[in-house]
Residue frames relative to the residue before (quaternion, step in Angstrom):
aa qw qx qy qz dx dy dz
M 1.0000 0.0000 0.0000 0.0000 0.00 0.00 0.00
M 0.6519 0.5216 -0.3085 0.4558 3.57 0.97 -0.91
Q 0.6488 0.5197 -0.3155 0.4575 3.56 1.01 -0.78
L 0.6183 0.5451 -0.3352 0.4563 3.57 1.12 -0.70
K 0.6530 0.5058 -0.3162 0.4666 3.62 0.96 -0.87
T 0.6516 0.5193 -0.3179 0.4524 3.53 1.01 -0.85
L 0.6433 0.5298 -0.3122 0.4560 3.55 1.02 -0.79
I 0.6533 0.5084 -0.3110 0.4669 3.58 1.01 -0.88
F 0.6554 0.5163 -0.3158 0.4518 3.60 0.94 -0.92
T 0.6768 0.5064 -0.2945 0.4458 3.55 0.96 -0.95
S 0.7324 0.4443 -0.2487 0.4521 3.57 0.91 -0.88
V 0.7544 0.3817 -0.2118 0.4902 3.63 1.11 -0.59
M 0.7698 0.3959 -0.2127 0.4532 3.63 0.64 -1.10
L 0.6472 0.5613 -0.3453 0.3831 3.57 0.89 -0.87
P 0.6545 0.4876 -0.3461 0.4627 3.67 0.86 -0.74
W 0.6369 0.5315 -0.3374 0.4450 3.63 1.04 -0.74
I 0.6463 0.5167 -0.3139 0.4656 3.60 0.97 -0.90
L 0.6698 0.4963 -0.3022 0.4622 3.57 0.91 -0.92
S 0.6373 0.5333 -0.3195 0.4554 3.55 1.06 -0.82
S 0.6602 0.5019 -0.3077 0.4664 3.60 0.95 -0.90
A 0.6507 0.5167 -0.3205 0.4548 3.58 0.93 -0.84
A 0.6570 0.5074 -0.3093 0.4639 3.52 0.99 -0.86
K 0.6280 0.5424 -0.3263 0.4527 3.57 1.07 -0.80
D 0.6603 0.5049 -0.3055 0.4644 3.55 0.96 -0.96
E 0.6520 0.5121 -0.3198 0.4587 3.54 0.98 -0.85
Y 0.6349 0.5364 -0.3152 0.4582 3.55 1.06 -0.81
M 0.6660 0.4992 -0.2974 0.4678 3.57 0.98 -0.90
E 0.6314 0.5352 -0.3334 0.4514 3.57 1.04 -0.78
V 0.6506 0.5255 -0.3163 0.4478 3.56 0.99 -0.82
R 0.6900 0.5048 -0.2832 0.4346 3.56 1.03 -0.76
K 0.4966 0.6516 -0.4497 0.3557 3.65 1.19 -0.22
P 0.3869 -0.7333 0.5024 0.2453 3.62 -0.73 1.02
K 0.4456 -0.6725 0.5188 0.2829 3.52 -1.07 0.71
K 0.4582 -0.6832 0.4988 0.2729 3.56 -1.01 0.85
D 0.4420 -0.6744 0.5228 0.2768 3.54 -1.04 0.85
I 0.2410 -0.7643 0.5837 0.1307 3.54 -0.93 0.88
V 0.1017 -0.7975 0.5944 0.0188 3.56 -0.63 1.20
S 0.1622 -0.8006 0.5712 0.0806 3.56 -0.71 1.01
F 0.2016 -0.7694 0.5993 0.0904 3.56 -1.01 0.90
P 0.5315 -0.6284 0.4443 0.3538 3.59 -1.04 0.65
D 0.2773 -0.7443 0.5882 0.1524 3.54 -0.99 0.87
Y 0.2718 -0.8029 0.5096 0.1475 3.55 -0.12 1.33
G 0.5816 0.5744 -0.3750 0.4372 3.57 1.15 -0.53
M 0.6724 0.4824 -0.2922 0.4794 3.56 0.96 -0.87
L 0.6190 0.5487 -0.3437 0.4446 3.56 1.06 -0.73
Q 0.6571 0.5147 -0.3101 0.4551 3.53 0.98 -0.88
D 0.6827 0.4885 -0.2913 0.4587 3.57 1.02 -0.76
S 0.7316 0.4668 -0.2419 0.4341 3.54 1.06 -0.74
D 0.8202 -0.0816 0.1208 0.5533 3.58 0.56 -1.14
P 0.3303 -0.7758 0.5004 0.1964 3.64 -0.25 1.18
A 0.5931 0.6070 -0.3727 0.3753 3.58 1.09 -0.55
V 0.7413 0.4008 -0.2313 0.4861 3.59 1.11 -0.57
V 0.4479 0.6685 -0.4757 0.3552 3.61 1.21 0.12
P 0.4439 -0.7099 0.4658 0.2862 3.63 -0.69 0.98
K 0.4279 -0.6922 0.5231 0.2534 3.55 -1.01 0.87
V 0.6545 -0.5470 0.3470 0.3898 3.55 -1.19 0.55
D 0.7076 0.4528 -0.2748 0.4677 3.59 1.01 -0.74
E 0.6274 0.5196 -0.3428 0.4678 3.59 1.29 0.01
L 0.6189 0.5410 -0.3421 0.4552 3.56 1.24 -0.26
P 0.5719 -0.5837 0.4368 0.3760 3.62 -1.07 0.62
T 0.5888 -0.6124 0.3954 0.3491 3.58 -0.98 0.87
C 0.7255 0.4439 -0.2525 0.4614 3.58 0.88 -0.89
L 0.5621 0.5165 -0.4128 0.4969 3.57 1.29 0.25
L 0.6789 0.4641 -0.2674 0.5021 3.57 1.10 -0.75
C 0.7891 0.2594 -0.0831 0.5507 3.54 0.99 -0.96
V 0.4745 -0.6175 0.5280 0.3388 3.53 -1.35 -0.02
C 0.1064 -0.7897 0.6036 0.0243 3.58 -0.69 1.13
L 0.1454 0.8090 -0.5472 0.1578 3.55 -0.57 1.14
S 0.8563 -0.1806 0.0936 0.4747 3.57 -0.64 1.20
G 0.7887 -0.3302 0.1681 0.4907 3.57 0.71 1.06
S 0.6631 0.4485 -0.3037 0.5166 3.60 1.28 0.00
V 0.1207 -0.7712 0.6223 0.0575 3.56 -1.06 0.82
Y 0.1163 -0.7975 0.5917 0.0173 3.55 -0.70 1.18
C 0.0650 0.7890 -0.6019 0.1047 3.58 -0.50 1.27
E 0.2300 0.8090 -0.5050 0.1937 3.58 0.61 1.09
E 0.8440 -0.0377 -0.0274 0.5343 3.56 -0.84 1.08
V 0.0886 0.8384 -0.5271 0.1064 3.55 0.87 1.04
S 0.0761 -0.7681 0.6344 0.0416 3.55 -1.09 0.79
P 0.4371 -0.2063 -0.8557 0.1849 1.64 -1.53 1.98
E 0.7207 -0.4954 0.2717 0.4018 3.56 -1.23 0.54
M 0.2846 -0.7492 0.5801 0.1458 3.54 -1.02 0.94
S 0.0914 -0.8350 0.5426 0.0076 3.58 -0.54 1.18
T 0.7443 0.2733 -0.1925 0.5781 3.58 1.29 -0.07
V 0.5977 -0.5455 0.4340 0.3960 3.56 -1.24 0.36
P 0.3978 -0.7372 0.4856 0.2501 3.64 -0.71 0.97
S 0.5614 -0.5542 0.4787 0.3855 3.55 -1.27 0.36
L 0.2339 -0.8123 0.5263 0.0919 3.57 -0.78 1.04
P 0.5460 -0.5732 0.4866 0.3695 3.58 -1.16 0.56
K 0.6169 -0.6105 0.3570 0.3454 3.57 -0.99 0.83
E 0.7102 0.4631 -0.2678 0.4576 3.61 1.08 -0.64
T 0.3781 0.7574 -0.4726 0.2451 3.62 1.24 0.08
A 0.1229 -0.7933 0.5946 0.0439 3.56 -0.89 1.02
Y 0.7909 0.1733 -0.0744 0.5821 3.59 1.13 -0.66
L 0.0501 -0.7944 0.6053 -0.0072 3.56 -0.77 1.09
Y 0.0382 -0.7665 0.6411 -0.0077 3.54 -0.88 1.07
A 0.1144 0.7931 -0.5832 0.1331 3.58 -0.28 1.30
R 0.1717 0.8336 -0.4988 0.1638 3.54 0.86 1.05
F 0.8628 0.1760 -0.1177 0.4590 3.52 -1.36 0.53
N 0.4376 0.6258 -0.5130 0.3921 3.51 0.73 1.19
K 0.5629 -0.5973 0.4487 0.3536 3.59 -1.20 -0.47
I 0.2367 0.7873 -0.5318 0.2033 3.59 1.10 0.66
T 0.1889 -0.8282 0.5235 0.0653 3.58 -0.77 1.04
K 0.8140 0.1044 -0.0210 0.5711 3.59 1.11 -0.59
I 0.1992 -0.7350 0.6337 0.1361 3.56 -1.23 0.63
G 0.1643 -0.8183 0.5475 0.0604 3.58 -0.60 1.14
N 0.6914 -0.4883 0.3425 0.4077 3.56 -1.29 0.28
R 0.7205 0.4567 -0.2492 0.4585 3.59 1.08 -0.65
D 0.4860 0.6989 -0.4266 0.3055 3.58 1.23 -0.24
F 0.7969 0.1909 -0.1000 0.5644 3.60 1.03 -0.75
A 0.2685 0.7862 -0.5144 0.2125 3.58 1.18 0.50
D 0.8544 0.1026 -0.1051 0.4983 3.57 -1.05 0.87
M 0.5042 0.6167 -0.4495 0.4042 3.62 1.07 0.68
A 0.0046 -0.8635 0.5035 -0.0285 3.55 0.72 1.12
T 0.6319 0.5651 -0.3350 0.4114 3.61 1.18 -0.41
L 0.5137 0.6768 -0.4148 0.3255 3.61 1.20 -0.36
R 0.1003 -0.7998 0.5913 0.0243 3.54 -0.92 1.02
R 0.7972 0.0968 -0.0506 0.5938 3.58 1.17 -0.52
I 0.0246 -0.7646 0.6440 -0.0026 3.55 -1.04 0.92
D 0.0236 -0.7906 0.6116 -0.0188 3.57 -0.77 1.06
L 0.0214 0.8092 -0.5813 0.0827 3.55 -0.45 1.31
T 0.1798 0.8251 -0.5111 0.1606 3.56 1.15 0.65
G 0.8602 0.2243 -0.1264 0.4401 3.55 -1.16 0.65
N 0.4727 0.6279 -0.4821 0.3871 3.58 0.99 0.80
L 0.5366 -0.6026 0.4715 0.3558 3.58 -1.23 -0.48
I 0.2403 0.8224 -0.4867 0.1703 3.56 1.19 0.58
S 0.0266 -0.8062 0.5907 -0.0193 3.55 -0.73 1.11
E 0.7857 0.2096 -0.1048 0.5725 3.58 1.26 -0.29
I 0.0086 0.7704 -0.6369 0.0265 3.55 -1.03 0.93
D 0.4417 -0.6833 0.5119 0.2757 3.57 -0.76 1.01
D 0.6002 -0.6300 0.3568 0.3399 3.57 -0.92 0.90
G 0.7575 0.3696 -0.2094 0.4957 3.60 1.06 -0.65
A 0.3156 0.8012 -0.4721 0.1888 3.59 1.25 0.21
F 0.7883 0.2727 -0.1421 0.5329 3.61 1.04 -0.74
S 0.4610 0.7391 -0.4124 0.2666 3.58 1.27 -0.12
K 0.7261 0.4101 -0.2391 0.4974 3.61 1.17 -0.49
L 0.5245 0.5897 -0.4237 0.4446 3.55 1.14 0.73
P 0.1513 -0.8634 0.4752 0.0768 3.59 0.33 1.25
N 0.7496 0.3878 -0.2156 0.4912 3.61 1.16 -0.46
L 0.4127 0.7230 -0.4680 0.2965 3.60 1.25 0.13
E 0.1133 -0.8235 0.5557 0.0116 3.57 -0.70 1.15
E 0.7970 0.1740 -0.0777 0.5731 3.59 1.08 -0.68
L 0.0383 0.7929 -0.6039 0.0711 3.55 -0.86 1.04
S 0.0262 -0.7974 0.6027 -0.0151 3.57 -0.72 1.09
L 0.0124 -0.7805 0.6234 -0.0447 3.53 -0.80 1.19
A 0.2591 0.8102 -0.4904 0.1898 3.57 1.23 0.47
E 0.8443 0.1961 -0.1505 0.4755 3.53 -1.29 0.55
N 0.4781 0.6066 -0.4860 0.4089 3.53 0.75 1.15
R 0.5508 -0.6240 0.4487 0.3253 3.60 -1.18 -0.46
L 0.2686 0.8076 -0.4852 0.2004 3.56 1.12 0.65
T 0.1830 -0.7613 0.6110 0.1163 3.54 -1.12 0.77
K 0.7831 0.1218 -0.0912 0.6030 3.56 1.28 -0.25
L 0.3955 -0.7223 0.5263 0.2118 3.54 -1.27 0.45
P 0.4253 -0.6758 0.5339 0.2782 3.57 -1.16 0.62
M 0.6617 -0.4333 0.3951 0.4672 3.56 -1.31 -0.16
L 0.2564 -0.7925 0.5414 0.1148 3.57 -0.89 0.96
P 0.5496 -0.6363 0.4280 0.3315 3.62 -1.06 0.71
N 0.6101 -0.6388 0.3545 0.3067 3.55 -1.06 0.84
K 0.7199 0.4617 -0.2601 0.4482 3.60 1.05 -0.66
L 0.3449 0.7691 -0.4805 0.2421 3.58 1.27 0.17
V 0.2062 -0.7781 0.5866 0.0896 3.57 -0.95 1.00
S 0.8015 0.0988 -0.0259 0.5892 3.59 1.02 -0.80
F 0.0192 0.7892 -0.6125 0.0398 3.57 -0.90 0.99
N 0.0505 -0.8069 0.5878 -0.0276 3.55 -0.75 1.14
A 0.0978 0.7735 -0.6182 0.0996 3.55 -0.69 1.18
N 0.1783 0.7929 -0.5524 0.1855 3.59 1.03 0.77
F 0.8495 0.1831 -0.1203 0.4799 3.56 -1.26 0.50
N 0.4454 0.6018 -0.5317 0.3960 3.52 0.57 1.27
R 0.5057 -0.6170 0.4879 0.3542 3.57 -1.18 -0.59
L 0.1778 0.8411 -0.4934 0.1318 3.55 1.17 0.66
K 0.1454 -0.7679 0.6208 0.0611 3.51 -1.02 0.93
T 0.6430 -0.5516 0.3638 0.3874 3.57 -1.14 0.61
Q 0.6659 0.5004 -0.3111 0.4577 3.61 0.96 -0.76
G 0.6803 0.4720 -0.2900 0.4799 3.57 1.24 -0.29
V 0.6901 0.3768 -0.2629 0.5592 3.58 1.33 0.02
K 0.3778 -0.7445 0.5015 0.2268 3.57 -0.42 1.19
A 0.5839 -0.6134 0.4042 0.3456 3.56 -0.99 0.84
T 0.7529 0.3574 -0.1893 0.5192 3.58 1.10 -0.71
A 0.2769 0.8128 -0.4820 0.1742 3.60 1.27 0.27
F 0.7870 0.2930 -0.1453 0.5231 3.61 1.05 -0.75
K 0.4842 0.7218 -0.4112 0.2747 3.59 1.21 -0.45
K 0.7497 0.4011 -0.2187 0.4788 3.59 0.97 -0.82
L 0.5294 0.6012 -0.4231 0.4235 3.59 1.26 0.11
T 0.1367 -0.8736 0.4648 0.0467 3.54 0.33 1.30
R 0.6916 0.4335 -0.2881 0.5008 3.60 1.27 -0.09
L 0.4552 0.7108 -0.4379 0.3095 3.57 1.28 -0.11
A 0.0894 -0.8246 0.5586 0.0030 3.58 -0.67 1.16
Y 0.7943 0.2034 -0.0862 0.5660 3.60 1.09 -0.67
L 0.0234 0.8062 -0.5850 0.0855 3.54 -0.59 1.24
Y 0.0299 -0.8130 0.5799 -0.0432 3.56 -0.60 1.20
L 0.0965 0.8008 -0.5764 0.1313 3.56 -0.46 1.31
G 0.2988 0.7901 -0.4861 0.2238 3.57 1.14 0.55
N 0.8307 0.2282 -0.1765 0.4762 3.54 -1.31 0.47
N 0.4688 0.6111 -0.4851 0.4141 3.51 0.72 1.21
E 0.5265 -0.6261 0.4659 0.3373 3.60 -1.18 -0.51
L 0.2502 0.7916 -0.5131 0.2181 3.56 1.11 0.73
T 0.2254 -0.7772 0.5735 0.1276 3.57 -1.06 0.77
A 0.7675 0.2086 -0.1311 0.5919 3.58 1.31 -0.15
V 0.4662 -0.6551 0.5188 0.2904 3.55 -1.26 0.47
P 0.3774 -0.7229 0.5212 0.2517 3.64 -0.73 0.94
Q 0.6379 -0.5088 0.3973 0.4200 3.57 -1.25 0.27
L 0.2308 -0.8108 0.5326 0.0750 3.54 -0.83 1.06
P 0.4399 -0.7017 0.4903 0.2715 3.62 -0.90 0.86
E 0.6164 -0.5787 0.4002 0.3535 3.58 -1.18 0.58
S 0.6178 0.5982 -0.3347 0.3853 3.58 1.15 -0.56
L 0.5091 0.7012 -0.4068 0.2891 3.62 1.19 -0.42
H 0.2247 -0.7437 0.6178 0.1211 3.53 -1.12 0.87
V 0.7995 0.0942 0.0071 0.5932 3.55 0.99 -0.96
V 0.0578 0.7724 -0.6319 0.0281 3.56 -1.03 0.85
H 0.1072 -0.7911 0.6019 0.0200 3.56 -0.77 1.12
L 0.0421 0.7982 -0.5946 0.0871 3.56 -0.68 1.19
H 0.3171 0.7906 -0.4738 0.2232 3.58 1.23 0.42
N 0.8404 0.2046 -0.1656 0.4738 3.53 -1.33 0.50
N 0.4332 0.6174 -0.5204 0.4005 3.51 0.76 1.18
K 0.5349 -0.6051 0.4677 0.3591 3.59 -1.17 -0.57
I 0.2379 0.8069 -0.5038 0.1963 3.54 1.16 0.69
L 0.2281 -0.8168 0.5238 0.0799 3.55 -0.68 1.17
T 0.8265 0.0213 0.0424 0.5610 3.55 1.04 -0.73
I 0.1158 -0.7426 0.6514 0.1043 3.54 -1.35 0.33
T 0.3340 -0.7242 0.5594 0.2260 3.57 -1.27 0.18
D 0.6672 -0.4835 0.3709 0.4284 3.56 -1.29 0.06
E 0.6559 0.5093 -0.2974 0.4711 3.57 1.30 -0.29
T 0.4734 0.7056 -0.4365 0.2958 3.60 1.22 -0.28
F 0.8030 0.1520 -0.0621 0.5729 3.58 0.89 -0.96
C 0.7809 0.2831 -0.1276 0.5419 3.58 1.09 -0.68
K 0.4634 -0.6129 0.5383 0.3461 3.53 -1.35 -0.23
G 0.3748 -0.8013 0.4233 0.1957 3.52 -0.11 1.35
N 0.7221 0.4292 -0.2495 0.4818 3.59 1.09 -0.63
N 0.7087 0.3887 -0.2537 0.5314 3.60 1.23 0.17
S 0.1994 -0.8230 0.5242 0.0900 3.57 -0.12 1.27
Y 0.6461 0.5236 -0.3204 0.4536 3.61 1.25 -0.23
Y 0.5183 0.6631 -0.4043 0.3581 3.55 1.28 -0.23
I 0.0397 -0.7759 0.6296 0.0000 3.58 -0.95 0.97
R 0.3029 -0.7491 0.5643 0.1691 3.53 -0.83 1.01
T 0.1829 -0.8603 0.4698 0.0759 3.54 0.18 1.32
N 0.6541 0.5409 -0.3285 0.4145 3.60 1.05 -0.64
M 0.7168 0.4786 -0.2639 0.4331 3.57 0.89 -0.93
Y 0.0068 0.8237 -0.5658 0.0377 3.56 -0.72 1.07
E 0.7892 0.2134 -0.1515 0.5556 3.63 1.22 -0.04
V 0.0428 0.7754 -0.6247 0.0814 3.53 -0.77 1.17
R 0.0566 -0.7802 0.6219 0.0354 3.56 -1.02 0.84
L 0.0368 0.7871 -0.6126 0.0620 3.54 -0.86 1.10
D 0.3879 0.7443 -0.4695 0.2740 3.58 1.27 0.10
G 0.7469 0.3739 -0.2879 0.4686 3.54 -1.15 0.64
N 0.5857 0.5204 -0.3839 0.4886 3.58 1.26 0.36
P 0.5569 -0.6230 0.4239 0.3494 3.61 -1.14 0.42
I 0.4437 0.7079 -0.4480 0.3184 3.60 1.26 -0.04
V 0.2570 -0.7312 0.6127 0.1549 3.57 -1.15 0.71
L 0.3387 -0.7969 0.4626 0.1905 3.58 -0.20 1.26
S 0.6036 0.5822 -0.3616 0.4074 3.59 1.07 -0.64
M 0.6150 0.5425 -0.3427 0.4583 3.57 1.26 -0.32
H 0.7435 0.3345 -0.1904 0.5469 3.59 1.30 -0.15
P 0.0112 -0.8714 0.4904 0.0034 3.61 0.68 1.07
N 0.7346 0.4216 -0.2405 0.4740 3.61 1.10 -0.54
S 0.4933 0.7043 -0.4053 0.3104 3.56 1.28 0.04
F 0.7754 0.3279 -0.1640 0.5141 3.58 1.21 -0.40
I 0.3761 0.7719 -0.4611 0.2240 3.61 1.23 0.15
C 0.6636 0.5036 -0.3129 0.4562 3.59 1.17 -0.40
L 0.6041 0.5848 -0.3518 0.4114 3.58 1.25 -0.26
Q 0.5368 -0.6356 0.4563 0.3158 3.54 -1.21 0.57
S 0.7901 0.0536 -0.0418 0.6092 3.59 1.23 -0.40
L 0.5548 -0.6094 0.4547 0.3377 3.56 -1.22 0.53
P 0.6585 -0.5103 0.3635 0.4169 3.62 -1.20 0.39
L 0.4741 -0.6780 0.4931 0.2690 3.54 -1.11 0.77
G 0.6843 0.5110 -0.3583 0.3772 3.56 -1.27 0.44
R 0.5555 -0.5927 0.4700 0.3452 3.53 -1.38 -0.02
Y 0.0737 -0.8080 0.5844 -0.0131 3.54 -1.00 0.91
N 0.5461 -0.5965 0.4717 0.3514 3.53 -1.27 0.42
């Protein structure tokens, strides 16, 4: 009887077991191997050979910065950014604050007609080519605050807001008519510089900050029209001249066209 059971098991079950094993082996062989993709480890490169570490100006801008829907954010970039990065053609807003940029050249913003706002606050900019911003027909806001500028370049005509607070601007470095032809300029910030005179101001201005400079005097024509006692400067509502050596009481007719007197404390 035992021999009969063994014969049945051998003739019936063994072929099935072998068939299943062969099937499993066949299925295992058919499994595709996964492709292995290796990425460069910049951390390892830095530890191993400094000569092969990519420089900041060799890396794509959108790898160094955040590019999002026409805006490029390059703030406190590491490794240090010392030049203006190459921008995607559709860039409308650039924020490159708190880096180590030292100069703006004519080619840095060439053919970037889409730019509407540039913020370069908190860099080390001491030099800007005169035509650096001249080919930006749609630029409305420009901030160069907290840099090392002693003079200003030519500014685009459609500018609405310009901020150059906390620089080293001198009167000889700012043309008297630098802002006069900017007929859309509404906000002008030139505080904490070394200006000794007030430049000619466009009628469009709403706010002008000239505090903490070295301005000694103004005339009846600086803000108003001295020969027209009926003239009222309706657009301008905020003026700051505090922190200058000027004595406002010596110029009683210089503000009669304004809706309010300059803000701040004065001698």
